[in-house]
N, C-alpha and C positions, 0 to 999 in steps of 0.2 A: 504494500500500500504506500502511496505517495504521502506527501505532507498534507496536513489538514487545510482545507480551504475555509474561508470565512463565509458565513451566511449573511446576505444583505437582502432585506425585504423592501419591496416597493411600498408606497403608502397604502395602496389598496390591499395588498397582500397582508400587511401588518394589521390593518383594520379588521380584515376577515379573521385572521388568526386570533386577534385580541377579543373578538366577539364570540369565539367558540367557548363552550363550557369546558371547565378544567379537565373533565374525564376524556374529552376529545382532543384538547389542546396539547396535553403533555405527551401522549403517544405520537402525535404528529411532529412535535418538536424533536423527540427522540429519533424518529425516522429521518428528519431533515438533517440532524447532526450526523447521522450515518452517511447521508449523501455528501455532506461536506468532508467527511473522512475519506470517502471513496467516490469522487465526483465523476468517475468514468463508468458508473453503473449504467447499464443500457436502459434508456428511457423507453416508454411504451410507444411513443410516436414523436415526430418532430414536425414543425411547420416553420415557414419563414414569415416573420412579421413584416409590417409595412416599411420598417427601416432596413429590411433585408437581412435581419439578424436571425440565425437559426435558434429557435426556441424549442427546448425539450419539454415533453409532458410525461409525467409519471403519476400513476395511480397509487396513492398511499392510503390504505384503509378506504374511506369513502370520500376522499378529496383528490381532485386532479390538481397537481402542482405544475405550474408553468414556470420554467427557469432557463437561464442560460449561464454558461460557464465563461468567466472572464479570466483566462489563464494568465494574462499579463500581470494581474494583481492578486491572483489566487482567491477568487471569489465565486461563490454560487449565488447568483442574483435571482431571488424569487420574485417573479413578476405578478403571478396571480394564483389564488387558491379558489377552486370551485368545488362546492359541496355537491356531490352526486348521490347522496343518500336518499 
């Protein structure tokens, strides 16, 4: 495993995460930390956003996490969290 990346949340993702009940928030944060420890986990699918950035999507529990990797600064940038429960 490589070095740990930092997790950076967009404002909307941070708001969604902050609104979750504790019993859903803590497991999600644990899984996101695992992603930061191993950012090369294979995502479920990828899409190109309007800025032509490759955005990865990963289903974690009942949340779809949209993120991209910023290798230059060692960050996993969480763009959005979508509840699919």
